[in-house]
C-alpha positions, 0 to 999 in steps of 0.5 A: 671702137671706131668712134673712140679712134676717130675722136682721138684723131680729130682732137689731135693736132695731127697723126704720125704714122710709124715706119711700118704703117707708113710702109703699109700706106705706100705699098698699098697705094702702089700695089695692094696685092703686094702688101702681104708679099713684101717682107716689110709689110707681110704682117698686113693684108691688102684690106689693112690699107683701107682700114688705115685710110679710114683711121686717118680720114679725120686727121687735121694733119699727117705728121712725120719725122726725118727718122721715119722718112729715112727708115721708110725710104730705105726699106722701100728700097728692098722692093723690086725695081718697078715697085721701088721706083713707084714707091719712092716717087709716091713717098716724094709726093707725100713728103710735100703734104706731110708736116715734118717735125724735127727733134735732135737725136741729142734731145731724144736720147738725153732729154729729161722726158726720155727716161731711157726710152731710146735705149729700149725702143731705138731713136726713131720710136723714141722720137715718136714717143716724145711727139706723142706728148705734143697733141700728136697721135701716134698710129702704130702696129708695134705693141712695144711702141704703143705701150711706151706711148701710153705709159708716158701719157702720150696719144696713141692708136694701136692699128692692130685693134682696128684691122679687120674692122673696116665695116 
């Protein structure tokens, strides 16, 4: 199972973490024990941060979008003051290392490849679907997003399949 995900990540031009997975990465880095206590990451356990690290290890690049960054930044604002300050500082550091891909809202919502995806998934996830068709692997814990990427012929790794398989 790991070999398949690593192969997919290695072949791609980059890996794009959806908002929930990027939130996990940041909260895990600042305080692993807080992962299950924060309402935006409480579907994860602390060890999922290590699983994420292993999954993205072979990536050529980590990719993001302004949409994902805005959502992540805003949701991190729900942390207590100490953790929020640390999380925002870490995200600011990460932004320097990320390959930020920009798609206009108009192209995501009205582009011919979109076929109504924005109405079903929202703007952020619709942009991820579009990028998944450009040799970018979307790493997500959202089944609806994962299925949509798959149905559109994009590249996706469903993080939920690897949780608890860190060995």
